Phi, psi and omega in degrees: 000139178241161179298144178288145177247018180297127183296330184278353183269122182240153172291133180247139180239139174233140175075203184284131175231349184260043181289148173287159179241130170230116183255194174089001179269142175287151180298130178290142180302333183284350185299320177300322179291320177296321176300313181301318179298315181292322178299319177294322178298315181294314178303315180297318181294322185270354172045058176090353180277345178281128172273227179296147168235118185241150171270117182231182180079186187298326182287351177275352183251112182302132175084353181276139175300138183204154170291162185283004179278138174271124174269126179238145180245116179250126177251128176229172182301311185217097182291342177287339180273068184304322180299342181278346182220331184298315179301323179293319177293320178296323178296334177272002177103355178284154178235130176291123182252316184222137171236122182237077182297334181276353178238086178057025181052041185279140173230154172234130173244146177262144181289159184284319184221006176231144178289097183234135167251105181266105180272125184247127178226159174281149176304138178089357180290131182297333181296335178299308180298321180297316181296318181287322178297322182300325180297335182261358187280202187294086185294321183295315180295318179294319179299318179296317179296316179297322179300317178296315182291328182293339180284347179271158176264126182244130179273339180224138179305320184296326178296318177297314179298317179297323181293335179276351190300314185294318179291322178295318179297316179299315179296317180296319179298317179294317180295320180294317177300316179297321179294321181289335181278349181291000000 
């Protein structure tokens, strides 16, 4: 699956999107347990419609500096069919924050009582493998880059994310080459 290029599809935002970013904190030991709790909450809410639920992002890597948000990756059959899963997630306390139909039909939901970014993608989307591969890639180089960026003050989460793009792209290219050589 590739990102849609339909001109009429726009990213939609609900709620707060201009949060400040403060990085440089080591992953709290409780995050794996919090991930498991949230994964069970999502599985229960979706009653079998959730395919894999993965802990991804910086908080999935032990010892890496990370924001206190748990990044979760939820794979379902069709993430574009929001009525088939968003009401169930909302009933469990999640809130739809971002809908990006032009980027792999991606959605982000926020957790009810834990700082969670629940990234939702359709089964077979190439971005799923990229996100999971990144967690296993060059952790030291990424940790150093995040450490430098964490010392800056960011007024918007997206500015921080954009600043990480070049190092993330370099790490992913190297990881992908290594995977292809196996």
